[in-house]
N, CA, C and O atoms as a GROMACS GRO file, in nm:
protein
  508
    1MET      N    1   5.839 -12.780   9.105
    1MET     CA    2   5.799 -12.811   8.999
    1MET      C    3   5.667 -12.711   9.052
    1MET      O    4   5.680 -12.591   9.032
    2PHE      N    5   5.543 -12.758   9.117
    2PHE     CA    6   5.437 -12.675   9.193
    2PHE      C    7   5.495 -12.624   9.339
    2PHE      O    8   5.541 -12.708   9.417
    3ASP      N    9   5.493 -12.526   9.365
    3ASP     CA   10   5.525 -12.423   9.484
    3ASP      C   11   5.349 -12.472   9.594
    3ASP      O   12   5.259 -12.391   9.619
    4VAL      N   13   5.352 -12.596   9.628
    4VAL     CA   14   5.262 -12.634   9.751
    4VAL      C   15   5.312 -12.616   9.908
    4VAL      O   16   5.399 -12.697   9.942
    5ALA      N   17   5.287 -12.557   9.971
    5ALA     CA   18   5.336 -12.565  10.121
    5ALA      C   19   5.275 -12.653  10.174
    5ALA      O   20   5.192 -12.725  10.118
    6PRO      N   21   5.307 -12.658  10.284
    6PRO     CA   22   5.251 -12.761  10.373
    6PRO      C   23   5.131 -12.783  10.437
    6PRO      O   24   5.071 -12.889  10.453
    7THR      N   25   5.098 -12.654  10.479
    7THR     CA   26   4.993 -12.638  10.524
    7THR      C   27   4.877 -12.610  10.406
    7THR      O   28   4.758 -12.625  10.436
    8GLU      N   29   4.913 -12.572  10.282
    8GLU     CA   30   4.828 -12.591  10.166
    8GLU      C   31   4.776 -12.704  10.124
    8GLU      O   32   4.667 -12.723  10.072
    9LEU      N   33   4.898 -12.810  10.163
    9LEU     CA   34   4.864 -12.990  10.124
    9LEU      C   35   4.732 -13.008  10.222
    9LEU      O   36   4.619 -13.038  10.184
   10LEU      N   37   4.784 -12.977  10.383
   10LEU     CA   38   4.678 -13.004  10.478
   10LEU      C   39   4.570 -12.981  10.440
   10LEU      O   40   4.500 -13.080  10.423
   11LEU      N   41   4.521 -12.872  10.417
   11LEU     CA   42   4.446 -12.789  10.413
   11LEU      C   43   4.312 -12.904  10.229
   11LEU      O   44   4.193 -12.932  10.232
   12VAL      N   45   4.374 -12.919  10.160
   12VAL     CA   46   4.340 -12.984  10.061
   12VAL      C   47   4.286 -13.137  10.115
   12VAL      O   48   4.175 -13.184  10.089
   13VAL      N   49   4.391 -13.203  10.196
   13VAL     CA   50   4.376 -13.311  10.245
   13VAL      C   51   4.218 -13.268  10.343
   13VAL      O   52   4.114 -13.328  10.314
   14VAL      N   53   4.218 -13.195  10.420
   14VAL     CA   54   4.132 -13.178  10.530
   14VAL      C   55   3.957 -13.152  10.466
   14VAL      O   56   3.847 -13.172  10.519
   15VAL      N   57   3.997 -13.102  10.334
   15VAL     CA   58   3.856 -13.072  10.249
   15VAL      C   59   3.869 -13.205  10.239
   15VAL      O   60   3.829 -13.267  10.337
   16ALA      N   61   3.933 -13.297  10.107
   16ALA     CA   62   3.901 -13.416  10.070
   16ALA      C   63   3.828 -13.504  10.172
   16ALA      O   64   3.739 -13.559  10.109
   17LEU      N   65   3.825 -13.534  10.268
   17LEU     CA   66   3.826 -13.607  10.367
   17LEU      C   67   3.668 -13.588  10.378
   17LEU      O   68   3.592 -13.684  10.368
   18VAL      N   69   3.607 -13.418  10.406
   18VAL     CA   70   3.520 -13.414  10.414
   18VAL      C   71   3.443 -13.453  10.303
   18VAL      O   72   3.363 -13.546  10.305
   19VAL      N   73   3.468 -13.379  10.204
   19VAL     CA   74   3.401 -13.422  10.102
   19VAL      C   75   3.366 -13.544  10.047
   19VAL      O   76   3.255 -13.578  10.006
   20ILE      N   77   3.492 -13.624  10.048
   20ILE     CA   78   3.470 -13.775  10.009
   20ILE      C   79   3.438 -13.867  10.144
   20ILE      O   80   3.343 -13.944  10.157
   21GLY      N   81   3.498 -13.850  10.200
   21GLY     CA   82   3.438 -13.892  10.343
   21GLY      C   83   3.586 -13.990  10.362
   21GLY      O   84   3.665 -14.002  10.268
   22PRO      N   85   3.607 -14.054  10.497
   22PRO     CA   86   3.689 -14.155  10.581
   22PRO      C   87   3.649 -14.297  10.453
   22PRO      O   88   3.743 -14.376  10.442
   23LYS      N   89   3.558 -14.322  10.387
   23LYS     CA   90   3.536 -14.404  10.391
   23LYS      C   91   3.572 -14.475  10.234
   23LYS      O   92   3.608 -14.587  10.197
   24ASP      N   93   3.542 -14.344  10.165
   24ASP     CA   94   3.573 -14.332  10.028
   24ASP      C   95   3.726 -14.282   9.958
   24ASP      O   96   3.766 -14.283   9.842
   25LEU      N   97   3.794 -14.234  10.097
   25LEU     CA   98   3.868 -14.201  10.076
   25LEU      C   99   4.015 -14.260   9.989
   25LEU      O  100   4.062 -14.205   9.889
   26PRO      N  101   4.064 -14.372  10.051
   26PRO     CA  102   4.159 -14.475  10.004
   26PRO      C  103   4.145 -14.440   9.852
   26PRO      O  104   4.207 -14.359   9.784
   27LYS      N  105   4.007 -14.559   9.811
   27LYS     CA  106   3.967 -14.565   9.666
   27LYS      C  107   4.006 -14.387   9.595
   27LYS      O  108   4.090 -14.365   9.507
   28ALA      N  109   3.952 -14.322   9.636
   28ALA     CA  110   3.998 -14.193   9.522
   28ALA      C  111   4.133 -14.169   9.553
   28ALA      O  112   4.175 -14.132   9.444
   29MET      N  113   4.254 -14.166   9.651
   29MET     CA  114   4.379 -14.163   9.639
   29MET      C  115   4.421 -14.247   9.572
   29MET      O  116   4.538 -14.221   9.546
   30ARG      N  117   4.372 -14.389   9.501
   30ARG     CA  118   4.377 -14.491   9.443
   30ARG      C  119   4.398 -14.448   9.297
   30ARG      O  120   4.496 -14.461   9.224
   31PHE      N  121   4.300 -14.403   9.279
   31PHE     CA  122   4.250 -14.364   9.136
   31PHE      C  123   4.317 -14.193   9.094
   31PHE      O  124   4.338 -14.144   8.983
   32VAL      N  125   4.330 -14.154   9.186
   32VAL     CA  126   4.471 -14.000   9.176
   32VAL      C  127   4.612 -14.034   9.126
   32VAL      O  128   4.687 -13.971   9.052
   33GLY      N  129   4.626 -14.146   9.184
   33GLY     CA  130   4.742 -14.218   9.169
   33GLY      C  131   4.759 -14.249   9.036
   33GLY      O  132   4.826 -14.197   8.946
   34LYS      N  133   4.665 -14.371   9.042
   34LYS     CA  134   4.703 -14.438   8.894
   34LYS      C  135   4.684 -14.324   8.786
   34LYS      O  136   4.770 -14.320   8.698
   35TRP      N  137   4.558 -14.210   8.780
   35TRP     CA  138   4.633 -14.100   8.671
   35TRP      C  139   4.714 -14.072   8.677
   35TRP      O  140   4.789 -14.093   8.581
   36MET      N  141   4.767 -13.997   8.806
   36MET     CA  142   4.930 -13.958   8.807
   36MET      C  143   5.038 -14.044   8.717
   36MET      O  144   5.095 -14.002   8.616
   37GLY      N  145   5.052 -14.160   8.771
   37GLY     CA  146   5.126 -14.229   8.712
   37GLY      C  147   5.122 -14.252   8.567
   37GLY      O  148   5.223 -14.266   8.497
   38LYS      N  149   5.000 -14.254   8.523
   38LYS     CA  150   4.950 -14.214   8.330
   38LYS      C  151   4.958 -14.128   8.340
   38LYS      O  152   4.841 -14.123   8.376
   39ALA      N  153   4.994 -14.012   8.347
   39ALA     CA  154   5.037 -13.894   8.314
   39ALA      C  155   5.207 -13.864   8.299
   39ALA      O  156   5.265 -13.831   8.196
   40ARG      N  157   5.260 -13.883   8.415
   40ARG     CA  158   5.390 -13.910   8.451
   40ARG      C  159   5.437 -14.006   8.344
   40ARG      O  160   5.533 -13.968   8.278
   41GLY      N  161   5.380 -14.132   8.316
   41GLY     CA  162   5.439 -14.214   8.221
   41GLY      C  163   5.447 -14.094   8.064
   41GLY      O  164   5.554 -14.064   8.012
   42MET      N  165   5.326 -14.049   8.019
   42MET     CA  166   5.314 -14.022   7.925
   42MET      C  167   5.353 -13.913   7.880
   42MET      O  168   5.330 -13.884   7.763
   43ALA      N  169   5.437 -13.808   7.986
   43ALA     CA  170   5.536 -13.676   7.984
   43ALA      C  171   5.649 -13.764   7.978
   43ALA      O  172   5.738 -13.707   7.916
   44ARG      N  173   5.686 -13.887   8.019
   44ARG     CA  174   5.821 -13.916   7.980
   44ARG      C  175   5.816 -14.019   7.887
   44ARG      O  176   5.878 -14.125   7.883
   45HIS      N  177   5.740 -13.974   7.818
   45HIS     CA  178   5.750 -14.092   7.673
   45HIS      C  179   5.778 -13.968   7.563
   45HIS      O  180   5.846 -13.982   7.461
   46PHE      N  181   5.709 -13.836   7.606
   46PHE     CA  182   5.709 -13.727   7.557
   46PHE      C  183   5.833 -13.682   7.555
   46PHE      O  184   5.894 -13.671   7.449
   47ARG      N  185   5.881 -13.654   7.656
   47ARG     CA  186   6.026 -13.612   7.655
   47ARG      C  187   6.124 -13.703   7.600
   47ARG      O  188   6.212 -13.637   7.546
   48ALA      N  189   6.144 -13.825   7.591
   48ALA     CA  190   6.223 -13.902   7.526
   48ALA      C  191   6.220 -13.911   7.358
   48ALA      O  192   6.312 -13.939   7.281
   49GLY      N  193   6.084 -13.878   7.330
   49GLY     CA  194   6.067 -13.854   7.184
   49GLY      C  195   6.127 -13.713   7.171
   49GLY      O  196   6.170 -13.701   7.056
   50LEU      N  197   6.143 -13.617   7.234
   50LEU     CA  198   6.186 -13.527   7.166
   50LEU      C  199   6.336 -13.538   7.214
   50LEU      O  200   6.409 -13.478   7.134
   51ASP      N  201   6.388 -13.581   7.295
   51ASP     CA  202   6.567 -13.643   7.320
   51ASP      C  203   6.557 -13.693   7.189
   51ASP      O  204   6.607 -13.610   7.112
   52THR      N  205   6.517 -13.788   7.132
   52THR     CA  206   6.557 -13.847   7.041
   52THR      C  207   6.549 -13.763   6.905
   52THR      O  208   6.620 -13.814   6.818
   53MET      N  209   6.488 -13.662   6.870
   53MET     CA  210   6.436 -13.590   6.742
   53MET      C  211   6.579 -13.477   6.804
   53MET      O  212   6.645 -13.432   6.710
   54MET      N  213   6.604 -13.453   6.879
   54MET     CA  214   6.710 -13.325   6.921
   54MET      C  215   6.845 -13.421   6.908
   54MET      O  216   6.948 -13.361   6.879
   55ARG      N  217   6.851 -13.532   6.923
   55ARG     CA  218   6.964 -13.627   6.935
   55ARG      C  219   7.014 -13.665   6.725
   55ARG      O  220   7.118 -13.690   6.665
   56GLU      N  221   6.929 -13.654   6.701
   56GLU     CA  222   6.922 -13.707   6.507
   56GLU      C  223   6.981 -13.559   6.448
   56GLU      O  224   7.077 -13.538   6.375
   57ALA      N  225   6.888 -13.466   6.507
   57ALA     CA  226   6.910 -13.347   6.448
   57ALA      C  227   7.029 -13.301   6.440
   57ALA      O  228   7.063 -13.230   6.345
   58GLU      N  229   7.140 -13.348   6.574
   58GLU     CA  230   7.257 -13.312   6.647
   58GLU      C  231   7.374 -13.364   6.548
   58GLU      O  232   7.475 -13.309   6.504
   59LEU      N  233   7.309 -13.513   6.531
   59LEU     CA  234   7.397 -13.617   6.411
   59LEU      C  235   7.396 -13.560   6.308
   59LEU      O  236   7.507 -13.516   6.278
   60GLU      N  237   7.299 -13.537   6.218
   60GLU     CA  238   7.260 -13.444   6.062
   60GLU      C  239   7.343 -13.351   6.097
   60GLU      O  240   7.450 -13.371   6.039
   61GLU      N  241   7.345 -13.263   6.159
   61GLU     CA  242   7.452 -13.137   6.183
   61GLU      C  243   7.597 -13.175   6.167
   61GLU      O  244   7.669 -13.135   6.076
   62LEU      N  245   7.642 -13.276   6.286
   62LEU     CA  246   7.750 -13.311   6.264
   62LEU      C  247   7.816 -13.355   6.109
   62LEU      O  248   7.910 -13.308   6.044
   63GLU      N  249   7.715 -13.472   6.083
   63GLU     CA  250   7.725 -13.514   5.929
   63GLU      C  251   7.786 -13.469   5.854
   63GLU      O  252   7.895 -13.490   5.801
   64LYS      N  253   7.674 -13.372   5.847
   64LYS     CA  254   7.695 -13.244   5.777
   64LYS      C  255   7.821 -13.148   5.753
   64LYS      O  256   7.861 -13.102   5.646
   65GLN      N  257   7.866 -13.131   5.872
   65GLN     CA  258   7.995 -13.068   5.909
   65GLN      C  259   8.094 -13.184   5.836
   65GLN      O  260   8.148 -13.164   5.727
   66TRP      N  261   8.106 -13.281   5.896
   66TRP     CA  262   8.201 -13.375   5.869
   66TRP      C  263   8.261 -13.433   5.688
   66TRP      O  264   8.362 -13.482   5.636
   67ARG      N  265   8.111 -13.384   5.645
   67ARG     CA  266   8.089 -13.457   5.488
   67ARG      C  267   8.185 -13.274   5.438
   67ARG      O  268   8.281 -13.285   5.362
   68GLU      N  269   8.152 -13.146   5.480
   68GLU     CA  270   8.200 -13.046   5.423
   68GLU      C  271   8.329 -13.062   5.418
   68GLU      O  272   8.387 -13.037   5.312
   69GLN      N  273   8.422 -13.119   5.564
   69GLN     CA  274   8.563 -13.141   5.598
   69GLN      C  275   8.580 -13.222   5.482
   69GLN      O  276   8.626 -13.173   5.379
   70ASN      N  277   8.545 -13.354   5.489
   70ASN     CA  278   8.583 -13.418   5.410
   70ASN      C  279   8.619 -13.373   5.287
   70ASN      O  280   8.737 -13.374   5.252
   71ASP      N  281   8.521 -13.328   5.208
   71ASP     CA  282   8.522 -13.248   5.096
   71ASP      C  283   8.660 -13.178   5.046
   71ASP      O  284   8.747 -13.202   4.962
   72ALA      N  285   8.631 -13.079   5.146
   72ALA     CA  286   8.772 -12.997   5.141
   72ALA      C  287   8.885 -13.056   5.138
   72ALA      O  288   8.964 -13.029   5.047
   73ILE      N  289   8.916 -13.151   5.242
   73ILE     CA  290   9.006 -13.175   5.197
   73ILE      C  291   9.087 -13.282   5.094
   73ILE      O  292   9.201 -13.264   5.051
   74MET      N  293   9.014 -13.379   5.071
   74MET     CA  294   8.980 -13.404   4.947
   74MET      C  295   9.001 -13.327   4.804
   74MET      O  296   9.026 -13.384   4.698
   75ARG      N  297   8.989 -13.207   4.821
   75ARG     CA  298   9.004 -13.106   4.720
   75ARG      C  299   9.153 -13.102   4.752
   75ARG      O  300   9.247 -13.127   4.676
   76GLU      N  301   9.154 -13.072   4.853
   76GLU     CA  302   9.318 -12.992   4.849
   76GLU      C  303   9.415 -13.103   4.857
   76GLU      O  304   9.530 -13.064   4.837
   77PHE      N  305   9.403 -13.235   4.880
   77PHE     CA  306   9.463 -13.347   4.888
   77PHE      C  307   9.422 -13.460   4.797
   77PHE      O  308   9.427 -13.565   4.860
   78PRO      N  309   9.384 -13.476   4.671
   78PRO     CA  310   9.325 -13.588   4.589
   78PRO      C  311   9.416 -13.656   4.636
   78PRO      O  312   9.520 -13.625   4.694
   79ARG      N  313   9.348 -13.801   4.591
   79ARG     CA  314   9.414 -13.921   4.599
   79ARG      C  315   9.489 -13.995   4.506
   79ARG      O  316   9.409 -14.035   4.421
   80ILE      N  317   9.600 -14.032   4.481
   80ILE     CA  318   9.726 -14.044   4.387
   80ILE      C  319   9.603 -14.161   4.308
   80ILE      O  320   9.555 -14.102   4.211
   81ASP      N  321   9.562 -14.254   4.318
   81ASP     CA  322   9.468 -14.344   4.190
   81ASP      C  323   9.413 -14.247   4.133
   81ASP      O  324   9.457 -14.212   4.023
   82ASP      N  325   9.297 -14.176   4.195
   82ASP     CA  326   9.241 -14.112   4.125
   82ASP      C  327   9.260 -13.982   4.032
   82ASP      O  328   9.189 -13.936   3.943
   83ALA      N  329   9.414 -13.928   4.097
   83ALA     CA  330   9.470 -13.820   4.019
   83ALA      C  331   9.511 -13.817   3.866
   83ALA      O  332   9.552 -13.725   3.795
   84GLY      N  333   9.485 -13.965   3.837
   84GLY     CA  334   9.548 -14.039   3.685
   84GLY      C  335   9.686 -14.057   3.678
   84GLY      O  336   9.767 -13.965   3.679
   85ALA      N  337   9.711 -14.167   3.670
   85ALA     CA  338   9.898 -14.205   3.643
   85ALA      C  339   9.919 -14.198   3.509
   85ALA      O  340   9.824 -14.190   3.432
   86SER      N  341  10.053 -14.200   3.465
   86SER     CA  342  10.108 -14.149   3.386
   86SER      C  343  10.109 -14.273   3.275
   86SER      O  344  10.107 -14.392   3.306
   87PRO      N  345  10.112 -14.228   3.165
   87PRO     CA  346  10.076 -14.376   3.027
   87PRO      C  347  10.168 -14.449   3.075
   87PRO      O  348  10.137 -14.567   3.093
   88SER      N  349  10.322 -14.401   3.114
   88SER     CA  350  10.438 -14.508   3.091
   88SER      C  351  10.412 -14.587   3.275
   88SER      O  352  10.465 -14.697   3.292
   89SER      N  353  10.360 -14.545   3.356
   89SER     CA  354  10.335 -14.606   3.489
   89SER      C  355  10.223 -14.680   3.461
   89SER      O  356  10.214 -14.789   3.516
   90ALA      N  357  10.134 -14.642   3.386
   90ALA     CA  358   9.973 -14.745   3.397
   90ALA      C  359  10.021 -14.886   3.334
   90ALA      O  360   9.985 -14.991   3.388
   91SER      N  361  10.105 -14.886   3.217
   91SER     CA  362  10.147 -14.994   3.148
   91SER      C  363  10.218 -15.091   3.251
   91SER      O  364  10.179 -15.208   3.260
   92THR      N  365  10.331 -15.037   3.336
   92THR     CA  366  10.352 -15.132   3.410
   92THR      C  367  10.317 -15.175   3.549
   92THR      O  368  10.363 -15.278   3.599
   93ALA      N  369  10.241 -15.099   3.605
   93ALA     CA  370  10.171 -15.110   3.710
   93ALA      C  371   9.998 -15.165   3.690
   93ALA      O  372   9.910 -15.140   3.772
   94ALA      N  373   9.980 -15.236   3.574
   94ALA     CA  374   9.864 -15.270   3.554
   94ALA      C  375   9.783 -15.361   3.643
   94ALA      O  376   9.838 -15.468   3.668
   95PRO      N  377   9.637 -15.338   3.709
   95PRO     CA  378   9.565 -15.366   3.827
   95PRO      C  379   9.548 -15.518   3.781
   95PRO      O  380   9.532 -15.549   3.663
   96LYS      N  381   9.552 -15.599   3.874
   96LYS     CA  382   9.482 -15.725   3.838
   96LYS      C  383   9.372 -15.733   3.870
   96LYS      O  384   9.328 -15.679   3.971
   97SER      N  385   9.272 -15.834   3.757
   97SER     CA  386   9.135 -15.782   3.830
   97SER      C  387   9.069 -15.936   3.841
   97SER      O  388   8.962 -15.974   3.795
   98GLU      N  389   9.155 -16.004   3.907
   98GLU     CA  390   9.099 -16.150   3.963
   98GLU      C  391   9.212 -16.166   4.123
   98GLU      O  392   9.327 -16.140   4.156
   99PRO      N  393   9.076 -16.231   4.191
   99PRO     CA  394   9.170 -16.184   4.313
   99PRO      C  395   9.284 -16.300   4.329
   99PRO      O  396   9.253 -16.396   4.258
  100PRO      N  397   9.420 -16.323   4.407
  100PRO     CA  398   9.543 -16.370   4.432
  100PRO      C  399   9.447 -16.517   4.473
  100PRO      O  400   9.338 -16.526   4.529
  101THR      N  401   9.527 -16.610   4.426
  101THR     CA  402   9.516 -16.765   4.441
  101THR      C  403   9.559 -16.801   4.603
  101THR      O  404   9.626 -16.719   4.665
  102GLU      N  405   9.513 -16.934   4.671
  102GLU     CA  406   9.608 -16.946   4.776
  102GLU      C  407   9.717 -16.958   4.775
  102GLU      O  408   9.783 -16.914   4.869
  103ALA      N  409   9.778 -17.026   4.667
  103ALA     CA  410   9.913 -17.052   4.685
  103ALA      C  411   9.986 -16.872   4.662
  103ALA      O  412  10.086 -16.851   4.730
  104GLU      N  413   9.935 -16.754   4.570
  104GLU     CA  414   9.972 -16.666   4.614
  104GLU      C  415   9.990 -16.607   4.751
  104GLU      O  416  10.099 -16.556   4.777
  105ILE      N  417   9.883 -16.608   4.854
  105ILE     CA  418   9.913 -16.573   4.912
  105ILE      C  419  10.011 -16.624   5.040
  105ILE      O  420  10.082 -16.555   5.112
  106ASP      N  421   9.986 -16.784   5.043
  106ASP     CA  422  10.101 -16.871   5.145
  106ASP      C  423  10.244 -16.835   5.085
  106ASP      O  424  10.353 -16.870   5.129
  107GLU      N  425  10.224 -16.777   5.003
  107GLU     CA  426  10.422 -16.736   4.952
  107GLU      C  427  10.415 -16.594   5.036
  107GLU      O  428  10.458 -16.572   5.149
  108ALA      N  429  10.359 -16.522   4.960
  108ALA     CA  430  10.353 -16.337   5.072
  108ALA      C  431  10.348 -16.396   5.188
  108ALA      O  432  10.466 -16.381   5.223
  109ALA      N  433  10.285 -16.468   5.296
  109ALA     CA  434  10.278 -16.502   5.408
  109ALA      C  435  10.414 -16.568   5.463
  109ALA      O  436  10.466 -16.553   5.574
  110ALA      N  437  10.447 -16.629   5.377
  110ALA     CA  438  10.628 -16.712   5.383
  110ALA      C  439  10.727 -16.622   5.350
  110ALA      O  440  10.848 -16.627   5.372
  111ALA      N  441  10.656 -16.539   5.294
  111ALA     CA  442  10.822 -16.425   5.274
  111ALA      C  443  10.750 -16.316   5.377
  111ALA      O  444  10.827 -16.221   5.367
  112ASN      N  445  10.671 -16.286   5.447
  112ASN     CA  446  10.628 -16.139   5.540
  112ASN      C  447  10.602 -16.238   5.678
  112ASN      O  448  10.481 -16.249   5.701
  113PRO      N  449  10.687 -16.312   5.772
  113PRO     CA  450  10.616 -16.344   5.878
  113PRO      C  451  10.531 -16.241   5.969
  113PRO      O  452  10.537 -16.125   5.927
  114PRO      N  453  10.485 -16.253   6.038
  114PRO     CA  454  10.416 -16.175   6.146
  114PRO      C  455  10.528 -16.174   6.242
  114PRO      O  456  10.607 -16.258   6.284
  115GLU      N  457  10.499 -15.998   6.270
  115GLU     CA  458  10.614 -16.010   6.404
  115GLU      C  459  10.552 -16.021   6.527
  115GLU      O  460  10.448 -15.958   6.547
  116THR      N  461  10.633 -16.139   6.668
  116THR     CA  462  10.610 -16.164   6.777
  116THR      C  463  10.713 -16.106   6.839
  116THR      O  464  10.833 -16.088   6.821
  117HIS      N  465  10.635 -16.082   6.913
  117HIS     CA  466  10.701 -15.991   7.081
  117HIS      C  467  10.650 -16.096   7.167
  117HIS      O  468  10.557 -16.176   7.154
  118ALA      N  469  10.770 -16.068   7.292
  118ALA     CA  470  10.746 -16.183   7.389
  118ALA      C  471  10.712 -16.091   7.483
  118ALA      O  472  10.772 -15.986   7.505
  119ILE      N  473  10.609 -16.134   7.540
  119ILE     CA  474  10.586 -16.084   7.682
  119ILE      C  475  10.650 -16.117   7.807
  119ILE      O  476  10.636 -16.229   7.857
  120PRO      N  477  10.736 -16.004   7.872
  120PRO     CA  478  10.825 -15.982   7.989
  120PRO      C  479  10.694 -16.053   8.088
  120PRO      O  480  10.574 -16.029   8.086
  121PRO      N  481  10.785 -16.164   8.188
  121PRO     CA  482  10.684 -16.194   8.316
  121PRO      C  483  10.708 -16.078   8.400
  121PRO      O  484  10.794 -15.992   8.383
  122LYS      N  485  10.618 -16.085   8.496
  122LYS     CA  486  10.563 -15.977   8.597
  122LYS      C  487  10.720 -15.988   8.676
  122LYS      O  488  10.775 -15.877   8.682
  123ASP      N  489  10.782 -16.075   8.722
  123ASP     CA  490  10.919 -16.124   8.821
  123ASP      C  491  11.005 -16.032   8.780
  123ASP      O  492  11.056 -15.962   8.868
  124GLY      N  493  11.051 -16.003   8.610
  124GLY     CA  494  11.161 -15.965   8.562
  124GLY      C  495  11.195 -15.950   8.430
  124GLY      O  496  11.105 -15.981   8.351
  125PRO      N  497  11.286 -15.917   8.389
  125PRO     CA  498  11.332 -15.948   8.185
  125PRO      C  499  11.350 -16.079   8.177
  125PRO      O  500  11.401 -16.157   8.257
  126LEU      N  501  11.290 -16.097   8.045
  126LEU     CA  502  11.324 -16.217   7.983
  126LEU      C  503  11.450 -16.284   8.031
  126LEU      O  504  11.531 -16.216   8.094
  127PRO      N  505  11.473 -16.402   8.007
  127PRO     CA  506  11.590 -16.452   7.991
  127PRO      C  507  11.668 -16.500   7.903
  127PRO      O  508  11.780 -16.540   7.936
   0.00000   0.00000   0.00000
């Protein structure tokens, strides 16, 4: 970041030792270190804010592209229930307005039991 050579740093330390003095130099270094920490924290916070704004802008752009592609797909392949059914099929397949009862759910579950798959043991095939 800063291109400071070791000789330049040594010169700054010698000048600080002469100007501030050996007695107050640790206090001055502590003060400078505290302010450097605060400055770094503020810079980190600023950078995090910028990163967040960039991510949000990218997400908005991706969301816009997704919406455009989705609209194009929906125009090309309209949903069957949105396209409008013929009058004859509408009368035979009228949707139910009330949810199924527990008895209907139990009957449907008994008629279509879930598939079970046995997991073979690690030793070999099932007996």
